[in-house]
Biopython code that builds the backbone (N, CA, C, O; Angstrom):
import numpy as np
from Bio.PDB.StructureBuilder import StructureBuilder

atoms = [
    (1, "MET", "N", (82.542, -167.140, -123.122)),
    (1, "MET", "CA", (81.368, -167.953, -122.897)),
    (1, "MET", "C", (80.172, -167.055, -122.626)),
    (1, "MET", "O", (80.285, -166.077, -121.887)),
    (2, "SER", "N", (79.060, -167.370, -123.201)),
    (2, "SER", "CA", (77.872, -166.549, -123.057)),
    (2, "SER", "C", (77.148, -166.859, -121.748)),
    (2, "SER", "O", (76.868, -168.015, -121.431)),
    (3, "ALA", "N", (76.851, -165.785, -120.989)),
    (3, "ALA", "CA", (76.132, -165.954, -119.735)),
    (3, "ALA", "C", (74.626, -165.892, -119.966)),
    (3, "ALA", "O", (73.846, -166.126, -119.043)),
    (4, "LYS", "N", (74.222, -165.584, -121.167)),
    (4, "LYS", "CA", (72.811, -165.452, -121.511)),
    (4, "LYS", "C", (72.110, -166.805, -121.388)),
    (4, "LYS", "O", (72.588, -167.816, -121.904)),
    (5, "LYS", "N", (70.964, -166.805, -120.692)),
    (5, "LYS", "CA", (70.198, -168.036, -120.513)),
    (5, "LYS", "C", (69.567, -168.448, -121.843)),
    (5, "LYS", "O", (69.016, -167.621, -122.568)),
    (6, "LYS", "N", (69.659, -169.725, -122.141)),
    (6, "LYS", "CA", (69.118, -170.248, -123.382)),
    (6, "LYS", "C", (67.622, -170.511, -123.250)),
    (6, "LYS", "O", (67.126, -170.883, -122.186)),
    (7, "LYS", "N", (66.923, -170.307, -124.358)),
    (7, "LYS", "CA", (65.484, -170.564, -124.392)),
    (7, "LYS", "C", (65.243, -172.069, -124.476)),
    (7, "LYS", "O", (66.103, -172.825, -124.929)),
    (8, "ARG", "N", (64.065, -172.486, -124.035)),
    (8, "ARG", "CA", (63.687, -173.894, -124.091)),
    (8, "ARG", "C", (63.178, -174.217, -125.494)),
    (8, "ARG", "O", (62.362, -173.476, -126.044)),
    (9, "ILE", "N", (63.655, -175.320, -126.077)),
    (9, "ILE", "CA", (63.188, -175.748, -127.395)),
    (9, "ILE", "C", (61.784, -176.317, -127.234)),
    (9, "ILE", "O", (61.572, -177.199, -126.402)),
    (10, "PRO", "N", (60.823, -175.828, -128.014)),
    (10, "PRO", "CA", (59.456, -176.339, -127.882)),
    (10, "PRO", "C", (59.319, -177.768, -128.404)),
    (10, "PRO", "O", (60.176, -178.257, -129.140)),
    (11, "GLU", "N", (58.239, -178.424, -128.017)),
    (11, "GLU", "CA", (57.942, -179.745, -128.567)),
    (11, "GLU", "C", (57.221, -179.548, -129.889)),
    (11, "GLU", "O", (56.408, -178.634, -130.031)),
    (12, "PHE", "N", (57.516, -180.395, -130.841)),
    (12, "PHE", "CA", (56.917, -180.285, -132.161)),
    (12, "PHE", "C", (56.034, -181.500, -132.421)),
    (12, "PHE", "O", (56.363, -182.619, -132.028)),
    (13, "HIS", "N", (54.921, -181.265, -133.080)),
    (13, "HIS", "CA", (53.980, -182.350, -133.367)),
    (13, "HIS", "C", (54.398, -183.161, -134.586)),
    (13, "HIS", "O", (54.007, -184.319, -134.730)),
    (14, "ASN", "N", (55.189, -182.555, -135.458)),
    (14, "ASN", "CA", (55.657, -183.268, -136.645)),
    (14, "ASN", "C", (56.887, -182.549, -137.213)),
    (14, "ASN", "O", (57.251, -181.465, -136.757)),
    (15, "GLU", "N", (57.509, -183.160, -138.200)),
    (15, "GLU", "CA", (58.726, -182.592, -138.781)),
    (15, "GLU", "C", (58.456, -181.279, -139.504)),
    (15, "GLU", "O", (59.309, -180.392, -139.511)),
    (16, "ASP", "N", (57.286, -181.145, -140.111)),
    (16, "ASP", "CA", (56.963, -179.889, -140.800)),
    (16, "ASP", "C", (56.927, -178.717, -139.824)),
    (16, "ASP", "O", (57.426, -177.633, -140.129)),
    (17, "ALA", "N", (56.336, -178.937, -138.651)),
    (17, "ALA", "CA", (56.277, -177.882, -137.640)),
    (17, "ALA", "C", (57.683, -177.525, -137.154)),
    (17, "ALA", "O", (58.003, -176.352, -136.964)),
    (18, "GLU", "N", (58.505, -178.532, -136.957)),
    (18, "GLU", "CA", (59.887, -178.272, -136.523)),
    (18, "GLU", "C", (60.669, -177.534, -137.599)),
    (18, "GLU", "O", (61.404, -176.590, -137.308)),
    (19, "ARG", "N", (60.507, -177.971, -138.847)),
    (19, "ARG", "CA", (61.195, -177.316, -139.967)),
    (19, "ARG", "C", (60.792, -175.843, -140.049)),
    (19, "ARG", "O", (61.648, -174.976, -140.232)),
    (20, "GLU", "N", (59.515, -175.560, -139.916)),
    (20, "GLU", "CA", (59.010, -174.185, -139.963)),
    (20, "GLU", "C", (59.608, -173.359, -138.828)),
    (20, "GLU", "O", (60.030, -172.222, -139.037)),
    (21, "PHE", "N", (59.641, -173.937, -137.623)),
    (21, "PHE", "CA", (60.192, -173.229, -136.465)),
    (21, "PHE", "C", (61.649, -172.844, -136.704)),
    (21, "PHE", "O", (62.022, -171.685, -136.523)),
    (22, "TRP", "N", (62.486, -173.820, -137.116)),
    (22, "TRP", "CA", (63.908, -173.546, -137.258)),
    (22, "TRP", "C", (64.202, -172.645, -138.453)),
    (22, "TRP", "O", (65.278, -172.050, -138.518)),
    (23, "SER", "N", (63.281, -172.534, -139.388)),
    (23, "SER", "CA", (63.504, -171.624, -140.515)),
    (23, "SER", "C", (63.332, -170.169, -140.099)),
    (23, "SER", "O", (63.740, -169.263, -140.825)),
    (24, "THR", "N", (62.731, -169.941, -138.935)),
    (24, "THR", "CA", (62.493, -168.566, -138.475)),
    (24, "THR", "C", (63.171, -168.256, -137.139)),
    (24, "THR", "O", (62.990, -167.165, -136.599)),
    (25, "HIS", "N", (63.948, -169.196, -136.598)),
    (25, "HIS", "CA", (64.604, -168.989, -135.306)),
    (25, "HIS", "C", (66.085, -169.339, -135.408)),
    (25, "HIS", "O", (66.480, -170.186, -136.210)),
    (26, "ASP", "N", (66.897, -168.682, -134.591)),
    (26, "ASP", "CA", (68.333, -168.931, -134.549)),
    (26, "ASP", "C", (68.625, -169.974, -133.473)),
    (26, "ASP", "O", (68.253, -169.790, -132.314)),
    (27, "SER", "N", (69.282, -171.060, -133.846)),
    (27, "SER", "CA", (69.564, -172.124, -132.881)),
    (27, "SER", "C", (70.462, -171.647, -131.739)),
    (27, "SER", "O", (70.447, -172.235, -130.658)),
    (28, "ALA", "N", (71.242, -170.593, -131.965)),
    (28, "ALA", "CA", (72.125, -170.073, -130.911)),
    (28, "ALA", "C", (71.333, -169.535, -129.722)),
    (28, "ALA", "O", (71.873, -169.428, -128.621)),
    (29, "ASP", "N", (70.068, -169.197, -129.929)),
    (29, "ASP", "CA", (69.221, -168.741, -128.826)),
    (29, "ASP", "C", (68.769, -169.907, -127.946)),
    (29, "ASP", "O", (68.287, -169.695, -126.833)),
    (30, "PHE", "N", (68.923, -171.135, -128.443)),
    (30, "PHE", "CA", (68.405, -172.313, -127.748)),
    (30, "PHE", "C", (69.491, -173.305, -127.336)),
    (30, "PHE", "O", (69.302, -174.085, -126.403)),
    (31, "ILE", "N", (70.618, -173.274, -128.026)),
    (31, "ILE", "CA", (71.660, -174.275, -127.815)),
    (31, "ILE", "C", (72.987, -173.586, -127.534)),
    (31, "ILE", "O", (73.364, -172.644, -128.231)),
    (32, "ASP", "N", (73.694, -174.057, -126.509)),
    (32, "ASP", "CA", (75.028, -173.535, -126.200)),
    (32, "ASP", "C", (76.030, -174.333, -127.037)),
    (32, "ASP", "O", (76.486, -175.401, -126.632)),
    (33, "TRP", "N", (76.360, -173.794, -128.208)),
    (33, "TRP", "CA", (77.220, -174.505, -129.145)),
    (33, "TRP", "C", (78.644, -174.676, -128.618)),
    (33, "TRP", "O", (79.384, -175.529, -129.109)),
    (34, "GLU", "N", (79.036, -173.875, -127.623)),
    (34, "GLU", "CA", (80.378, -174.029, -127.045)),
    (34, "GLU", "C", (80.500, -175.335, -126.270)),
    (34, "GLU", "O", (81.603, -175.844, -126.074)),
    (35, "LYS", "N", (79.372, -175.875, -125.830)),
    (35, "LYS", "CA", (79.373, -177.140, -125.092)),
    (35, "LYS", "C", (79.111, -178.335, -126.008)),
    (35, "LYS", "O", (79.052, -179.475, -125.547)),
    (36, "SER", "N", (78.958, -178.076, -127.278)),
    (36, "SER", "CA", (78.642, -179.168, -128.208)),
    (36, "SER", "C", (79.865, -180.024, -128.483)),
    (36, "SER", "O", (80.997, -179.605, -128.239)),
    (37, "ARG", "N", (79.635, -181.204, -128.982)),
    (37, "ARG", "CA", (80.727, -182.083, -129.379)),
    (37, "ARG", "C", (80.336, -182.774, -130.672)),
    (37, "ARG", "O", (79.153, -182.986, -130.938)),
    (38, "GLN", "N", (81.314, -183.118, -131.462)),
    (38, "GLN", "CA", (81.063, -183.747, -132.748)),
    (38, "GLN", "C", (80.790, -185.234, -132.549)),
    (38, "GLN", "O", (81.470, -185.904, -131.772)),
    (39, "VAL", "N", (79.800, -185.733, -133.252)),
    (39, "VAL", "CA", (79.476, -187.156, -133.224)),
    (39, "VAL", "C", (79.395, -187.657, -134.661)),
    (39, "VAL", "O", (79.269, -186.872, -135.601)),
    (40, "SER", "N", (79.468, -188.956, -134.815)),
    (40, "SER", "CA", (79.300, -189.532, -136.140)),
    (40, "SER", "C", (78.318, -190.693, -136.043)),
    (40, "SER", "O", (78.156, -191.304, -134.987)),
    (41, "PHE", "N", (77.681, -190.978, -137.146)),
    (41, "PHE", "CA", (76.712, -192.061, -137.221)),
    (41, "PHE", "C", (77.159, -193.020, -138.327)),
    (41, "PHE", "O", (76.596, -193.002, -139.422)),
    (42, "PRO", "N", (78.163, -193.855, -138.053)),
    (42, "PRO", "CA", (78.737, -194.690, -139.107)),
    (42, "PRO", "C", (77.775, -195.733, -139.668)),
    (42, "PRO", "O", (77.940, -196.157, -140.812)),
    (43, "ALA", "N", (76.785, -196.152, -138.905)),
    (43, "ALA", "CA", (75.873, -197.192, -139.379)),
    (43, "ALA", "C", (74.614, -196.616, -140.027)),
    (43, "ALA", "O", (73.714, -197.362, -140.413)),
    (44, "LEU", "N", (74.553, -195.292, -140.145)),
    (44, "LEU", "CA", (73.371, -194.663, -140.723)),
    (44, "LEU", "C", (73.290, -194.981, -142.205)),
    (44, "LEU", "O", (74.247, -194.767, -142.949)),
    (45, "LYS", "N", (72.152, -195.488, -142.623)),
    (45, "LYS", "CA", (71.968, -195.848, -144.026)),
    (45, "LYS", "C", (70.986, -194.881, -144.662)),
    (45, "LYS", "O", (70.048, -194.424, -144.008)),
    (46, "PRO", "N", (71.198, -194.566, -145.938)),
    (46, "PRO", "CA", (70.271, -193.645, -146.594)),
    (46, "PRO", "C", (68.881, -194.259, -146.732)),
    (46, "PRO", "O", (68.733, -195.474, -146.858)),
    (47, "THR", "N", (67.879, -193.410, -146.707)),
    (47, "THR", "CA", (66.515, -193.860, -146.909)),
    (47, "THR", "C", (66.351, -194.261, -148.366)),
    (47, "THR", "O", (66.753, -193.531, -149.273)),
    (48, "LEU", "N", (65.767, -195.408, -148.577)),
    (48, "LEU", "CA", (65.565, -195.902, -149.934)),
    (48, "LEU", "C", (64.094, -195.812, -150.312)),
    (48, "LEU", "O", (63.212, -195.934, -149.462)),
    (49, "LYS", "N", (63.845, -195.600, -151.577)),
    (49, "LYS", "CA", (62.479, -195.566, -152.079)),
    (49, "LYS", "C", (62.414, -196.427, -153.328)),
    (49, "LYS", "O", (63.228, -196.282, -154.240)),
    (50, "SER", "N", (61.450, -197.314, -153.360)),
    (50, "SER", "CA", (61.274, -198.163, -154.532)),
    (50, "SER", "C", (60.611, -197.371, -155.642)),
    (50, "SER", "O", (59.719, -196.558, -155.402)),
    (51, "ILE", "N", (61.062, -197.622, -156.856)),
    (51, "ILE", "CA", (60.434, -197.020, -158.023)),
    (51, "ILE", "C", (60.143, -198.118, -159.031)),
    (51, "ILE", "O", (60.686, -199.220, -158.950)),
    (52, "SER", "N", (59.298, -197.804, -159.959)),
    (52, "SER", "CA", (59.003, -198.736, -161.037)),
    (52, "SER", "C", (59.421, -198.076, -162.336)),
    (52, "SER", "O", (59.090, -196.917, -162.589)),
    (53, "ILE", "N", (60.147, -198.815, -163.158)),
    (53, "ILE", "CA", (60.612, -198.272, -164.429)),
    (53, "ILE", "C", (60.454, -199.348, -165.499)),
    (53, "ILE", "O", (60.777, -200.515, -165.279)),
    (54, "ARG", "N", (59.968, -198.947, -166.623)),
    (54, "ARG", "CA", (59.796, -199.892, -167.734)),
    (54, "ARG", "C", (61.019, -199.822, -168.635)),
    (54, "ARG", "O", (61.388, -198.757, -169.129)),
    (55, "LEU", "N", (61.642, -200.982, -168.841)),
    (55, "LEU", "CA", (62.821, -201.080, -169.696)),
    (55, "LEU", "C", (62.575, -202.161, -170.745)),
    (55, "LEU", "O", (61.847, -203.124, -170.502)),
    (56, "PRO", "N", (63.184, -201.992, -171.896)),
    (56, "PRO", "CA", (63.076, -203.052, -172.903)),
    (56, "PRO", "C", (63.663, -204.366, -172.360)),
    (56, "PRO", "O", (64.657, -204.355, -171.635)),
    (57, "GLU", "N", (63.045, -205.481, -172.713)),
    (57, "GLU", "CA", (63.528, -206.777, -172.229)),
    (57, "GLU", "C", (64.973, -207.017, -172.622)),
    (57, "GLU", "O", (65.728, -207.623, -171.862)),
    (58, "SER", "N", (65.370, -206.550, -173.805)),
    (58, "SER", "CA", (66.756, -206.750, -174.245)),
    (58, "SER", "C", (67.738, -206.002, -173.334)),
    (58, "SER", "O", (68.843, -206.481, -173.078)),
    (59, "MET", "N", (67.328, -204.827, -172.849)),
    (59, "MET", "CA", (68.190, -204.062, -171.950)),
    (59, "MET", "C", (68.320, -204.783, -170.611)),
    (59, "MET", "O", (69.405, -204.844, -170.034)),
    (60, "ILE", "N", (67.226, -205.317, -170.130)),
    (60, "ILE", "CA", (67.259, -206.063, -168.864)),
    (60, "ILE", "C", (68.154, -207.290, -169.010)),
    (60, "ILE", "O", (68.920, -207.616, -168.104)),
    (61, "ALA", "N", (68.056, -207.961, -170.141)),
    (61, "ALA", "CA", (68.900, -209.133, -170.384)),
    (61, "ALA", "C", (70.372, -208.734, -170.370)),
    (61, "ALA", "O", (71.197, -209.425, -169.772)),
    (62, "GLN", "N", (70.709, -207.615, -171.028)),
    (62, "GLN", "CA", (72.099, -207.129, -171.027)),
    (62, "GLN", "C", (72.566, -206.801, -169.618)),
    (62, "GLN", "O", (73.683, -207.140, -169.228)),
    (63, "LEU", "N", (71.700, -206.138, -168.858)),
    (63, "LEU", "CA", (72.043, -205.789, -167.473)),
    (63, "LEU", "C", (72.308, -207.043, -166.650)),
    (63, "LEU", "O", (73.246, -207.081, -165.854)),
    (64, "LYS", "N", (71.489, -208.060, -166.839)),
    (64, "LYS", "CA", (71.670, -209.304, -166.089)),
    (64, "LYS", "C", (72.987, -209.979, -166.451)),
    (64, "LYS", "O", (73.659, -210.524, -165.576)),
    (65, "VAL", "N", (73.363, -209.952, -167.717)),
    (65, "VAL", "CA", (74.638, -210.538, -168.140)),
    (65, "VAL", "C", (75.799, -209.787, -167.490)),
    (65, "VAL", "O", (76.709, -210.401, -166.934)),
    (66, "GLU", "N", (75.761, -208.440, -167.563)),
    (66, "GLU", "CA", (76.837, -207.640, -166.969)),
    (66, "GLU", "C", (76.896, -207.819, -165.456)),
    (66, "GLU", "O", (77.978, -207.907, -164.876)),
    (67, "ALA", "N", (75.728, -207.871, -164.822)),
    (67, "ALA", "CA", (75.687, -208.056, -163.367)),
    (67, "ALA", "C", (76.232, -209.431, -162.991)),
    (67, "ALA", "O", (76.942, -209.577, -161.996)),
    (68, "ASN", "N", (75.898, -210.423, -163.784)),
    (68, "ASN", "CA", (76.377, -211.776, -163.520)),
    (68, "ASN", "C", (77.900, -211.830, -163.589)),
    (68, "ASN", "O", (78.524, -212.541, -162.802)),
    (69, "LYS", "N", (78.507, -211.094, -164.514)),
    (69, "LYS", "CA", (79.969, -211.041, -164.620)),
    (69, "LYS", "C", (80.589, -210.497, -163.335)),
    (69, "LYS", "O", (81.692, -210.886, -162.949)),
    (70, "ARG", "N", (79.859, -209.585, -162.676)),
    (70, "ARG", "CA", (80.354, -208.959, -161.438)),
    (70, "ARG", "C", (79.846, -209.676, -160.190)),
    (70, "ARG", "O", (80.211, -209.322, -159.069)),
    (71, "ASP", "N", (79.013, -210.674, -160.392)),
    (71, "ASP", "CA", (78.419, -211.443, -159.292)),
    (71, "ASP", "C", (77.626, -210.548, -158.334)),
    (71, "ASP", "O", (77.754, -210.649, -157.114)),
    (72, "ILE", "N", (76.803, -209.672, -158.920)),
    (72, "ILE", "CA", (75.921, -208.800, -158.139)),
    (72, "ILE", "C", (74.524, -208.838, -158.761)),
    (72, "ILE", "O", (74.387, -209.188, -159.933)),
    (73, "PRO", "N", (73.491, -208.488, -158.004)),
    (73, "PRO", "CA", (72.142, -208.412, -158.582)),
    (73, "PRO", "C", (72.079, -207.310, -159.638)),
    (73, "PRO", "O", (72.757, -206.290, -159.517)),
    (74, "TYR", "N", (71.273, -207.515, -160.663)),
    (74, "TYR", "CA", (71.238, -206.522, -161.733)),
    (74, "TYR", "C", (70.689, -205.181, -161.257)),
    (74, "TYR", "O", (71.058, -204.141, -161.802)),
    (75, "GLN", "N", (69.806, -205.186, -160.240)),
    (75, "GLN", "CA", (69.316, -203.911, -159.713)),
    (75, "GLN", "C", (70.459, -203.115, -159.089)),
    (75, "GLN", "O", (70.487, -201.889, -159.190)),
    (76, "SER", "N", (71.398, -203.802, -158.445)),
    (76, "SER", "CA", (72.565, -203.124, -157.867)),
    (76, "SER", "C", (73.428, -202.516, -158.962)),
    (76, "SER", "O", (73.969, -201.422, -158.802)),
    (77, "LEU", "N", (73.554, -203.230, -160.071)),
    (77, "LEU", "CA", (74.320, -202.698, -161.192)),
    (77, "LEU", "C", (73.660, -201.444, -161.755)),
    (77, "LEU", "O", (74.345, -200.482, -162.102)),
    (78, "VAL", "N", (72.342, -201.452, -161.846)),
    (78, "VAL", "CA", (71.615, -200.263, -162.324)),
    (78, "VAL", "C", (71.894, -199.089, -161.391)),
    (78, "VAL", "O", (72.143, -197.978, -161.859)),
    (79, "LYS", "N", (71.855, -199.319, -160.069)),
    (79, "LYS", "CA", (72.153, -198.243, -159.109)),
    (79, "LYS", "C", (73.579, -197.740, -159.278)),
    (79, "LYS", "O", (73.829, -196.538, -159.194)),
    (80, "MET", "N", (74.519, -198.658, -159.518)),
    (80, "MET", "CA", (75.912, -198.246, -159.727)),
    (80, "MET", "C", (76.033, -197.374, -160.972)),
    (80, "MET", "O", (76.694, -196.335, -160.948)),
    (81, "TYR", "N", (75.399, -197.796, -162.050)),
    (81, "TYR", "CA", (75.439, -197.018, -163.287)),
    (81, "TYR", "C", (74.822, -195.626, -163.096)),
    (81, "TYR", "O", (75.377, -194.626, -163.551)),
    (82, "LEU", "N", (73.685, -195.574, -162.427)),
    (82, "LEU", "CA", (73.034, -194.282, -162.182)),
    (82, "LEU", "C", (73.898, -193.374, -161.316)),
    (82, "LEU", "O", (74.042, -192.186, -161.607)),
    (83, "ALA", "N", (74.472, -193.930, -160.250)),
    (83, "ALA", "CA", (75.329, -193.140, -159.358)),
    (83, "ALA", "C", (76.539, -192.597, -160.108)),
    (83, "ALA", "O", (76.933, -191.446, -159.918)),
    (84, "GLU", "N", (77.129, -193.439, -160.965)),
    (84, "GLU", "CA", (78.289, -193.008, -161.746)),
    (84, "GLU", "C", (77.917, -191.862, -162.681)),
    (84, "GLU", "O", (78.648, -190.877, -162.779)),
    (85, "LYS", "N", (76.801, -191.985, -163.355)),
    (85, "LYS", "CA", (76.364, -190.942, -164.281)),
    (85, "LYS", "C", (76.044, -189.646, -163.533)),
    (85, "LYS", "O", (76.374, -188.561, -164.011)),
    (86, "LEU", "N", (75.411, -189.749, -162.375)),
    (86, "LEU", "CA", (75.100, -188.558, -161.585)),
    (86, "LEU", "C", (76.369, -187.860, -161.108)),
    (86, "LEU", "O", (76.427, -186.631, -161.101)),
    (87, "ARG", "N", (77.390, -188.624, -160.708)),
    (87, "ARG", "CA", (78.675, -188.031, -160.314)),
    (87, "ARG", "C", (79.307, -187.301, -161.490)),
    (87, "ARG", "O", (79.818, -186.191, -161.339)),
    (88, "GLU", "N", (79.271, -187.927, -162.662)),
    (88, "GLU", "CA", (79.828, -187.291, -163.862)),
    (88, "GLU", "C", (79.103, -185.979, -164.173)),
    (88, "GLU", "O", (79.739, -184.969, -164.478)),
    (89, "GLU", "N", (77.794, -186.001, -164.094)),
    (89, "GLU", "CA", (77.009, -184.793, -164.379)),
    (89, "GLU", "C", (77.292, -183.692, -163.364)),
    (89, "GLU", "O", (77.394, -182.522, -163.731)),
    (90, "ALA", "N", (77.418, -184.059, -162.090)),
    (90, "ALA", "CA", (77.712, -183.075, -161.041)),
    (90, "ALA", "C", (79.094, -182.448, -161.286)),
    (90, "ALA", "O", (79.279, -181.241, -161.131)),
    (91, "LYS", "N", (80.059, -183.300, -161.672)),
    (91, "LYS", "CA", (81.406, -182.792, -161.959)),
    (91, "LYS", "C", (81.390, -181.861, -163.161)),
    (91, "LYS", "O", (82.033, -180.812, -163.154)),
    (92, "ARG", "N", (80.653, -182.250, -164.188)),
    (92, "ARG", "CA", (80.545, -181.419, -165.394)),
    (92, "ARG", "C", (79.889, -180.080, -165.053)),
    (92, "ARG", "O", (80.329, -179.034, -165.530)),
    (93, "GLN", "N", (78.856, -180.110, -164.242)),
    (93, "GLN", "CA", (78.152, -178.886, -163.835)),
    (93, "GLN", "C", (79.079, -177.980, -163.014)),
    (93, "GLN", "O", (79.077, -176.762, -163.191)),
    (94, "ALA", "N", (79.866, -178.579, -162.121)),
    (94, "ALA", "CA", (80.787, -177.801, -161.296)),
    (94, "ALA", "C", (81.854, -177.129, -162.141)),
    (94, "ALA", "O", (82.293, -176.023, -161.826)),
    (95, "GLN", "N", (82.273, -177.788, -163.212)),
    (95, "GLN", "CA", (83.278, -177.206, -164.089)),
    (95, "GLN", "C", (82.702, -176.021, -164.874)),
    (95, "GLN", "O", (83.427, -175.084, -165.210)),
    (96, "ARG", "N", (81.397, -176.067, -165.164)),
    (96, "ARG", "CA", (80.746, -174.966, -165.886)),
    (96, "ARG", "C", (80.531, -173.756, -165.003)),
    (96, "ARG", "O", (80.518, -172.624, -165.487)),
    (97, "ASP", "N", (80.360, -173.986, -163.711)),
    (97, "ASP", "CA", (80.073, -172.867, -162.777)),
    (97, "ASP", "C", (81.290, -172.096, -162.391)),
    (97, "ASP", "O", (81.196, -171.140, -161.621)),
]
sb = StructureBuilder()
sb.init_structure("model")
sb.init_model(0)
sb.init_chain("A")
sb.init_seg("    ")
for serial, (resi, resn, name, xyz) in enumerate(atoms, 1):
    if name == "N":
        sb.init_residue(resn, " ", resi, " ")
    sb.init_atom(name, np.array(xyz, "f"), 0.0, 1.0, " ", f" {name:<3s}", serial, name[0])
structure = sb.get_structure()
């Protein structure tokens, strides 16, 4: 166990200032990691951002039909399709590396 006194973490005016500070400082100088404990945040939801995308009306109609078969909103189906494609691309990239 380290007997060295830990430094006080400064107050930050915004996240950019905090990010800059931690990019140039070692957290071990400020936090006694031996006393830390693991926590989880099961209800934490990812931050969402709305976007606007122009799609052909026929594509939207197809999406609505497919979404209706699954009894979900078509926007949710679009997110599922995008997530699936991104996973495939990440897997393909990992295999190349």
